[in-house]
C-alpha positions in Angstrom: 115.6 102.7 116.8 111.9 102.5 116.1 110.1 98.9 116.3 109.5 97.3 113.2 106.1 96.5 112.6 104.2 94.5 109.8 101.1 96.9 109.4 98.8 93.9 107.8 99.0 90.3 108.1 96.1 87.6 108.7 95.7 84.6 110.8 92.9 81.9 110.3 91.9 78.4 110.9 90.6 77.3 107.5 87.4 76.6 106.9 86.0 75.3 103.5 82.5 76.5 104.1 83.6 79.8 105.1 86.4 80.5 103.4 85.2 80.3 99.9 87.2 83.2 98.7 90.2 80.9 98.6 89.6 79.5 95.2 91.4 76.4 93.4 93.9 78.9 92.2 94.9 79.8 95.8 95.2 76.3 97.3 98.2 77.0 99.1 96.2 79.1 101.3 93.9 76.2 102.2 95.2 75.5 105.7 95.8 77.1 109.0 97.9 80.0 109.5 98.3 80.9 113.1 100.9 82.9 115.2 103.4 80.0 115.6 103.6 80.0 111.8 104.4 83.8 111.8 107.0 84.1 114.5 109.5 82.3 112.1 109.0 84.8 109.6 109.1 87.8 111.8 112.6 86.4 113.2 113.9 85.7 110.0 113.1 89.2 108.5 114.0 91.0 112.1 110.3 92.5 112.5 109.3 93.0 116.0 105.5 93.0 115.8 102.4 92.7 113.6 98.8 93.9 113.1 96.3 91.1 112.4 93.7 92.2 110.1 90.5 90.8 109.6 89.7 88.3 107.0 86.2 87.1 107.6 83.2 89.2 108.1 81.9 88.3 111.5 82.2 89.4 115.1 83.4 85.8 115.9 86.7 86.9 113.5 87.3 89.9 115.9 86.9 87.8 119.1 89.3 85.1 117.3 91.9 87.8 116.5 91.5 89.4 120.2 92.2 86.1 121.8 95.3 85.3 119.6 96.4 89.2 120.5 96.2 88.5 124.1 98.1 85.2 124.1 101.0 86.4 121.9 102.6 89.8 122.6 104.1 90.4 119.3 100.6 90.8 118.0 100.5 94.5 118.6 97.1 95.4 117.1 93.8 93.9 115.7 91.9 95.5 113.0 88.7 93.7 113.3 85.0 93.5 111.8 81.9 94.8 113.1 78.6 95.3 111.4 78.7 99.0 110.6 75.2 99.1 109.5 73.7 97.5 112.7 71.3 99.7 114.6 73.2 98.9 117.9 76.5 99.7 116.6 77.4 102.4 119.2 76.7 99.6 121.7 78.9 97.4 120.3 81.6 100.0 119.9 81.4 101.0 123.5 81.8 97.2 124.2 85.0 96.8 122.1 86.5 100.0 123.7 87.4 97.8 126.6 90.1 96.1 124.4 93.3 98.1 124.2 94.6 96.0 121.2 91.8 96.5 119.1 92.8 99.8 117.1 90.1 99.8 113.8 87.9 98.1 112.0 87.5 96.8 108.2 84.9 95.5 105.7 85.9 93.7 102.5 84.4 96.6 100.3 86.1 95.2 97.3 83.8 92.5 97.2 80.8 94.5 97.5 78.7 94.8 94.0 77.8 98.4 94.7 81.0 100.4 93.6 79.5 103.3 95.8 78.9 101.1 98.8 80.9 103.2 100.9 78.3 105.8 100.4 75.4 104.0 101.4 73.6 106.1 104.2 74.2 103.2 106.8 77.6 102.9 106.0 78.4 106.5 106.2 76.6 106.5 109.5 78.6 103.7 110.9 82.0 104.9 109.8 81.2 108.1 111.3 80.7 106.4 114.8 84.2 105.2 114.6 85.9 108.7 115.3 84.0 108.9 118.4 85.4 105.9 120.0 88.9 106.5 118.7 88.8 103.7 116.0 90.8 103.9 112.7 89.2 102.6 109.3 91.0 100.2 106.9 89.7 100.7 103.2 90.0 97.7 101.3 89.1 98.8 97.9 89.6 98.7 94.0 90.5 101.4 91.9 86.7 101.4 90.7 85.8 102.1 94.2 88.1 104.9 94.9 86.0 107.8 93.8 83.4 106.7 96.5 86.3 106.4 99.1 87.2 110.0 98.3 83.5 111.1 98.8 83.6 109.3 101.9 86.8 110.9 103.3 85.1 114.5 102.6 82.0 113.6 104.6 84.1 112.3 107.6 86.8 115.0 107.7 87.9 113.9 111.3 88.2 110.2 110.7 91.5 108.4 110.2 91.8 106.2 107.3 94.6 103.9 106.0 94.3 102.6 102.3 95.1 98.7 102.2 97.4 97.7 99.4 97.5 101.1 97.7 94.1 100.5 96.8 94.9 97.3 94.5 96.0 99.0 91.0 95.6 96.9 88.1 99.2 96.0 87.8 98.8 92.9 85.5 97.0 95.1 83.0 99.7 97.9 83.4 97.3 100.5 84.3 98.1 103.5 86.2 97.0 106.8 85.1 93.4 107.1 86.6 94.6 105.0 89.8 97.3 107.8 90.0 95.1 110.5 89.9 92.6 109.1 92.6 95.7 108.2 95.0 96.9 111.6 94.8 93.8 113.1 95.6 93.1 110.7 98.6 96.5 111.7 99.9 95.6 115.3 100.1 93.7 114.4 103.2 96.1 114.7 105.8 94.4 111.9 108.0 94.8 109.4 105.2 97.7 107.0 105.3 98.4 104.1 102.6 99.9 100.3 103.2 102.5 99.5 101.0 101.2 95.7 100.9 99.6 93.6 98.6 101.6 94.5 95.6 102.9 91.4 94.2 99.7 89.5 94.3 98.3 92.2 92.0 101.1 91.6 89.7 101.8 88.5 87.8 102.1 85.7 90.4 104.8 83.8 88.7 106.8 86.5 86.7 106.6 89.9 88.7 109.8 91.7 88.9 110.6 94.7 91.1 111.0 97.2 88.2 107.5 96.6 87.2 106.1 97.8 90.6 108.5 100.6 90.9 105.9 103.1 89.2 103.4 102.4 91.7 105.8 102.9 94.7 106.9 106.0 93.1 103.5 107.4 93.0 102.5 106.4 96.6 105.7 107.7 98.0 105.2 111.2 96.2 101.9 111.3 97.3 102.2 110.3 101.1 105.5 110.9 101.7 107.3 108.7 104.4 105.3 110.3 107.1 102.2 108.1 106.0 103.2 105.1 104.4 103.1 101.8 106.4 104.9 98.4 105.4 102.6 95.4 105.4 103.5 91.9 104.3 99.9 90.6 103.5 101.1 87.2 105.0 99.9 84.7 104.3 98.2 85.9 101.2 101.5 87.0 99.8 102.7 83.5 99.7 100.9 83.1 96.4 103.4 85.4 94.6 106.5 85.2 96.9 108.0 84.7 100.2 107.8 87.2 103.4 111.3 87.9 102.7 110.7 88.9 99.0 107.8 91.1 99.9 110.0 92.7 102.8 113.2 93.2 100.3 111.0 94.8 97.6 110.0 97.6 100.0 113.6 97.8 101.7 115.6 97.8 98.5 113.1 100.5 97.0 113.6 103.0 99.8 117.6 101.9 100.1 118.5 105.5 98.8 116.3 107.1 101.7 117.6 108.3 105.0 117.4 105.5 107.6 115.3 107.6 109.8 112.6 107.7 106.9 112.8 103.9 106.3 112.2 103.4 109.9 109.0 105.4 109.6 107.7 103.1 106.8 108.9 99.8 108.4 107.2 100.6 111.9 107.1 104.2 113.3 104.1 105.2 111.1 102.2 102.2 112.1 103.0 102.4 115.9 101.7 106.3 115.4 98.5 105.7 113.1 97.1 102.7 115.2 98.4 104.2 118.6 100.4 101.2 119.6 102.0 99.8 122.7 104.8 97.7 120.8 106.0 94.3 122.4 108.5 92.3 120.8 107.6 88.7 119.9 108.7 85.7 121.8 106.8 83.1 123.7 103.1 83.3 124.3 101.9 84.9 127.4 
């Protein structure tokens, strides 16, 4: 049986000056979320490991996550942050190459005012360096930014990409057509993967139902197949709309008619392969 890996979660020590993205409507997130908190969730939900993804745009964030990953074996990998536009980026990537658990990088593109941010010359050049050092790139985008992401993939055909939160379709507004066309186009790139994560926070936080999310799940399953989908909880952000167990059950119940071997890919095998992981099960800190 393949290890079960949560391919997308976050840690932070809450800082009101830094974490301004946590609004009054998200007050439940205004506290520390650390490995000790996640271990219990992994236990209850029979998950073996997780991938810690950056939530702050700083190299301090990358160092923070790497320090946690060094101490806690269940953190199988880190997706950090680095300034992709920096002139010394190759030197920084060379430095980061020494950290076995640092598998890739992410930028919070969804917050950029320029919908074509990913196509800025410095950004394209920066992401282009990632392939040379074996790093992946997480795409955190809204549907309006999907055309630029598609063009970026065409410009960098050797880069491995994973789309976070199925590109955040406008579930509350019940918009699906344009997003569907773009997600299918992105899936035509064999090096593009997709995280089945973050759906419930794009739906109505208080009244979402699995049947409302099924059309979006149908699209990504048809587009990427079970070989390129990764389960992610988006914990603790998911707590705004549901428990860890509800997030996992949503995906597990949806896949219940698939062969066990296909379910195991989505629940861990694909994350292990995409990020090149050496998975250790969770337990006491090292």
